[in-house]
N, C-alpha and C positions, 0 to 999 in steps of 0.2 A: 856334478853336471855342469859343465862348460856351454857357452854358447856355441864352441866349435864342434862341439858332440851331437849340437842338434843336424849340424848337417849330412852326419854320418848315420841320422835314423834312415831306416828303410820302411815304407808302409808295408810292404809284403811281410815284415818282420817285428811285428808291431809288439808281440809277445814277449822279447829279448830287450825291449826301450826299459832304459830305467824307471824306476817308480816314479820321478817327478814329473819326466815326461807324459807317462800315462795319465798321471792325475790332472795335469794340464789339458791333455785331449779329452779328459771325462769332463772336465767343468766346462770345457769350452761347448761340448757336445749338449749338456746339461741345459747351457745359458740359450743354447739355439733352439734346443727343444721347447724350453718355457716359453721364448720369444716367439715361435711358430705356434705355440699352443695360444699366447695371448691375441696373437694377429688373427689368425683363421678361425678360432673359438670362445675364449675367454671374453674378447673386447665385447662381443656381440651378446654373450649372456650378461655381462655386466650390465650395459645398457637395457637390457629386458628385465634386469631386478631392479633397475632405478625406477623405470615404468613402473613394474608392480608395486613398489614401494609407495609410489605416485598415488597411483591406483587404490592401496590400501589405504592410505592415510584419507583420501575423499571418502573412500566407504566409512571409514570410522568415524568422519564428522556428519555424514549422513545418516548413521546409525546412532551417535548421539542424540540430532535433533530429533529424530523419530522416537528415541525414546524417550525423551523430554515429552513429546506430545502424548505420548501413551501413559506417561505418569500422570500428564495434566489432564487425561480423557475426561474424568468424571467431572473435573471444574468445567473443563470445556464445553461438556452437554448441559451443565446449568446453565453458564452464560448465555448457549445457544438458546435454551427453554426462556430465559429471561428475554433476551432480544426480541423473540417470537412473540412473547406476550406484548412487549413495550410497542412492537409495530404493530399487532392488533388493535390496541388501545388507540394506537395515532390513525389506524385506518376509521375504528369508530368514531374519531373525533372527526373526520375527513365528512361532511354534507354528502348528500346525495342531491340529485338535480332538483326534487322536488321542495328541499330546504332552503335552497335559496332565497326565496322570499323571507323566511324565517331571520335569515342572515340580514337581509337589508332593514327586517326590523330592527334585529339587535343592536345595529350600528346606530340607528335614528334613537332608537332608547338609550343607549350611552352617551349620545351626543346631548339628548335633551338632559340626562341626569347631570351632565357636566356644564350644563348651562350655554352650549354653544347655542348658535343660529345655523341652520343648513342654508346655504344658498345654492347648493347642487347637490343630487344624488344619483348618479348615473350609472345603472350596470353597464358592463359593456361585453363584448363577446369572449366566449370560453378560449382558452389557448390551451393546444392539445400540446401535452408534452408526454415523453416516452410512456412513464407510469401513472401520472397524474394530469388534470386539469385544473388548470387556472381558472379562478374566477375573479376579476377585477371589477373593483368599485370606484368609479371617479369622485371625491367629495370634495367640495369647498364649504368651509366652515369659517363664522365668525364668531370672535370670542379674545379672552384674554391669554398671557402667557399660563395661567396657572390653570385655566378651563382646558387647553391644549393638553397640560399635563396630566389631567384628571381622565380624559378622554381617551389618551393614549393607554394610561392604566385600566382604564375599563374596558378596552376591546383586548389587552392582554391576559384579563380574567375571564374574556368570554370561555363558555365549554369548547369552542372549536378553534383551530389553529388559523391566525389570522396574522400576516404580517402588513405592515404598513410601509410604503416606497413613495418614492419621489415627493419628498416633502418639498413644499416651496412654502416660508411664511413673508406677509407682506405687511406694511401699515393698512391697517382699515381706512372706514371714513371719518369714522369719529379718533379722536387721540389717544384713548384707552383701549380701543379694540382693533385686533388683529385679523388678519384674512390668512387662512392657512389652506393650499390646496394639497391633497394627498391622494394615494390611490390603496385602498386596502383591498387585499388579496386573500380569498381562501382558497381552498384545494379540495378536491374529491379524487379520489379513487378512482382509476381509470378502468371502467368496467373491460371483461376479457372480449366482447364482442366488439368493443370500440376500434 
């Protein structure tokens, strides 16, 4: 078949065309059908497939994370029980309003055991926080460096939770003595009614 034969082909008589011309027409129609299917249908399906693959990947990651949690559930329950026990222990170590006087007494006894002289012991007003109440006491102590260390160590050994803040150490009246101002703070659990 020649190119000149293409001019002699009639659309009304396709059945008598040579095999090569029929094949070219079938191939062109097939390509057009594929192009139409891609443009009008497959392209959207491909985008949907990519979206579903991404969702599947995310769901798989979520499943793996939940599966790990489920596998460690017994261990997590044990940790929760331990944390609740520790929390209850800490709550029991927080004083009630009635025990504030004994706290001041404990601080005084710790200072005396450390051979410190108290110039000031001044309980301050409570400071309300969201879950607890701070009970600050301003202290001014006189002693040497080692006595201050013994005092801080003694405070840390008290059965109640106590923090020391706002340290200020200055030279004392005598050459061997220092003066320390500090705020001792203990905490109490905030009652439900407060």
